[in-house]
C-alpha positions in Angstrom: 7.5 3.4 0.7 6.0 7.1 0.4 4.7 8.8 3.4 0.8 8.8 3.7 -1.6 10.1 6.1 -2.2 8.5 9.6 -5.9 8.2 10.0 -5.6 8.1 13.7 -4.3 11.6 13.6 -6.0 12.9 10.6 -9.4 11.5 11.3 -9.5 10.5 15.1 -13.3 10.1 15.6 -13.6 7.6 12.7 -10.5 5.9 14.0 -11.7 5.5 17.6 -15.0 4.1 16.3 -13.3 1.4 14.4 -10.9 0.6 17.3 -14.0 0.3 19.7 -15.5 -2.2 17.3 -12.2 -4.1 17.3 -12.2 -4.1 21.0 -15.8 -5.3 21.1 -14.7 -8.2 18.9 -11.6 -8.9 21.1 -13.5 -8.9 24.2 -16.3 -11.2 23.1 -16.8 -14.9 23.6 -14.9 -15.9 20.4 -11.9 -17.8 21.2 -8.4 -16.4 21.2 -7.5 -19.1 18.8 -10.3 -18.4 16.4 -9.5 -14.5 16.5 -6.0 -15.1 15.7 -6.6 -17.6 12.9 -9.1 -15.2 11.3 -6.8 -12.1 11.8 -3.7 -13.9 10.3 -5.5 -15.8 7.5 -7.5 -12.6 6.2 -4.3 -10.4 6.6 -2.4 -13.2 4.4 -5.0 -12.9 1.7 -5.1 -9.1 1.5 -1.3 -8.9 1.8 -1.4 -6.7 4.8 2.3 -7.0 6.1 1.7 -4.7 9.3 -1.3 -7.1 10.4 0.4 -10.2 9.6 3.3 -9.3 11.7 1.2 -8.0 14.5 -1.1 -10.8 14.6 1.5 -13.7 14.2 3.2 -12.3 17.3 0.1 -12.0 19.2 -0.8 -15.5 18.4 2.4 -16.8 19.4 2.1 -14.9 22.8 -1.1 -16.5 23.3 0.3 -20.0 22.8 -0.2 -20.7 19.2 2.4 -22.8 17.4 4.8 -21.8 14.7 3.9 -24.8 12.7 0.2 -24.0 12.6 1.0 -20.4 11.6 3.3 -21.3 8.8 0.7 -23.8 7.5 -2.3 -21.3 7.4 -1.6 -20.7 3.6 -2.7 -24.3 3.1 -4.7 -25.0 6.0 -7.1 -27.3 4.0 -4.1 -29.7 3.1 -3.2 -30.4 6.8 -4.9 -32.4 9.7 -3.4 -30.0 12.3 -6.6 -27.8 12.4 -9.8 -29.0 14.0 -13.1 -29.2 12.0 -14.2 -26.1 13.9 -11.0 -24.0 12.9 -11.4 -25.3 9.2 -14.7 -23.8 9.1 -13.7 -20.5 10.8 -11.0 -20.4 8.0 -13.2 -21.1 5.3 -15.6 -18.4 6.5 -12.7 -16.0 6.8 -11.5 -16.7 3.2 -15.0 -16.5 1.7 -15.9 -13.2 3.3 -12.6 -11.8 2.7 -12.7 -12.7 -1.0 -16.3 -11.3 -1.2 -15.8 -10.7 -5.0 -16.1 -14.3 -5.5 -19.7 -14.4 -4.1 -19.0 -14.2 -0.5 -20.0 -16.6 2.2 -21.3 -19.8 0.4 -24.5 -21.5 1.6 -22.6 -24.7 2.1 -20.1 -23.2 4.3 -22.8 -21.3 6.3 -24.6 -24.5 6.7 -21.5 -26.3 8.2 -20.9 -23.3 10.4 -24.5 -23.2 11.7 -24.4 -27.0 12.6 -21.2 -26.4 14.5 -21.6 -23.0 16.1 -24.8 -21.3 17.7 -25.9 -18.1 15.8 -24.1 -15.8 18.4 -20.9 -17.3 18.0 -21.2 -17.4 14.0 -22.1 -13.7 14.3 -19.0 -13.0 16.2 -16.9 -14.9 13.6 -18.5 -13.0 10.9 -17.7 -9.6 12.7 -14.1 -10.6 13.4 -13.7 -11.1 9.7 -15.3 -7.7 9.0 -13.0 -6.0 11.6 -9.6 -7.6 10.4 -10.7 -6.6 6.8 -11.3 -3.0 7.7 -7.9 -2.9 9.5 -6.1 -4.3 6.6 -7.7 -1.8 4.3 -6.5 1.0 6.6 -3.1 -0.4 7.1 -2.4 -1.0 3.3 -3.9 2.2 2.0 -1.8 4.3 4.3 1.3 2.1 4.2 1.3 1.5 7.9 5.0 0.6 8.7 6.0 -2.7 10.6 7.6 -1.9 14.0 11.2 -3.1 13.9 
């Protein structure tokens, strides 16, 4: 892979701002399970090897099972995710694939029935956060740590 700029060095002010945004999401009331499901699934969709690698390791460290991580690519085909997790994953996919009309009304309605507005806002912000990081890592060819 060709060498590219490292935004944390080239544009540290902007990098620190996006990093602070990520910390805000990470330190919110959003559950660790929901955060890592969002991070891994969006990264899979976007093809971000760096973020998939990092967030699967974080999820495992936080107690997520290998089976659930392996099945994220087909979460709708299994019964191992809760209804809440399925809604979180659907939101993640629809926002990540915004070119396909974004968050659908049906999904939004299901979410607002299960979560309060603040929690739904945090889900959306978590999806926005990881999509930003995916775009940074992919466009700069961020290397995976061995």
